[in-house]
C-alpha positions in Angstrom: 16.1 -23.8 28.6 13.5 -25.0 26.0 14.6 -25.2 22.4 12.8 -22.9 19.9 11.2 -24.6 17.0 12.1 -23.4 13.4 8.4 -22.6 12.8 8.3 -20.3 15.8 11.5 -18.5 14.7 10.2 -18.1 11.2 6.9 -16.6 12.6 8.8 -14.1 14.7 11.0 -13.1 11.7 8.0 -12.6 9.5 6.3 -10.5 12.2 9.4 -8.3 12.7 9.9 -7.8 9.0 6.2 -6.9 8.4 6.2 -4.5 11.3 9.4 -2.8 10.1 7.9 -2.4 6.6 4.8 -0.9 8.0 6.8 1.6 10.2 9.0 2.5 7.2 5.9 3.2 5.0 4.2 5.2 7.8 7.4 7.2 8.4 7.4 8.2 4.7 3.7 9.1 4.6 2.4 12.6 5.0 0.7 12.9 8.3 -2.9 12.3 9.2 -5.8 14.3 7.9 -3.9 16.4 5.3 -3.0 13.2 3.4 -4.6 12.9 0.0 -7.0 10.1 -0.8 -9.3 7.9 1.3 -9.3 4.3 2.5 -10.8 1.7 0.2 -14.5 0.8 0.8 -13.6 -3.0 0.9 -10.6 -5.2 0.1 -10.9 -4.8 -3.7 -13.0 -1.6 -4.2 -12.4 2.1 -4.1 -15.3 4.5 -3.8 -16.8 5.8 -7.1 -15.5 9.3 -6.1 -11.9 8.0 -5.7 -11.4 5.4 -8.4 -7.6 5.4 -8.5 -6.1 2.5 -6.6 -2.9 3.1 -4.6 -0.8 0.2 -3.6 2.1 0.6 -1.2 5.0 -1.7 -2.0 7.9 -2.9 0.1 9.4 -5.4 -2.2 10.2 -3.2 -5.3 12.0 -0.4 -3.5 9.3 2.1 -4.6 6.9 3.5 -2.0 3.7 3.4 -4.0 2.2 2.6 -7.4 -1.2 3.8 -8.5 -3.5 2.1 -11.0 -6.0 3.7 -13.3 -9.4 2.0 -14.2 -8.3 0.9 -17.7 -4.8 -0.3 -16.5 -3.7 -3.9 -16.9 -3.6 -4.7 -13.2 -6.4 -2.5 -11.9 -8.7 -5.5 -11.4 -6.0 -7.5 -9.7 -4.9 -4.7 -7.3 -6.1 -4.5 -3.7 -6.1 -0.8 -2.9 -4.5 0.4 0.3 -5.5 4.0 -0.5 -7.9 5.5 -3.1 -7.5 8.8 -4.9 -9.8 11.1 -6.8 -7.1 12.4 -9.2 -3.6 11.4 -10.4 -2.3 14.6 -8.8 -3.5 13.4 -5.3 -1.8 10.0 -5.9 1.5 11.8 -6.8 1.2 14.1 -3.8 1.0 10.9 -1.6 4.2 9.6 -3.1 2.9 7.3 -5.8 3.9 6.8 -9.4 1.7 5.6 -12.2 1.7 1.9 -13.1 3.7 1.3 -16.3 1.0 -1.2 -17.4 
């Protein structure tokens, strides 16, 4: 039997961990069309009608953090979901950024 390289093993572990995180987030997300918000228009930008950036986290133990336009990290945040109102972000399981 061929020996597996450490790089291959690491790649498999990363793939498994990222897949598990995505499944955990989707399991906690309200289903489909009734879900508040819209997808971002590109990697860094939300539509003008939905300027609040939602970022789903797996490392902090929190499900989602949303960022407002004047927030410290707004420009550094890649949105995964965009919201028209803070109420929509909260309905989707997000909390407001503390900065």
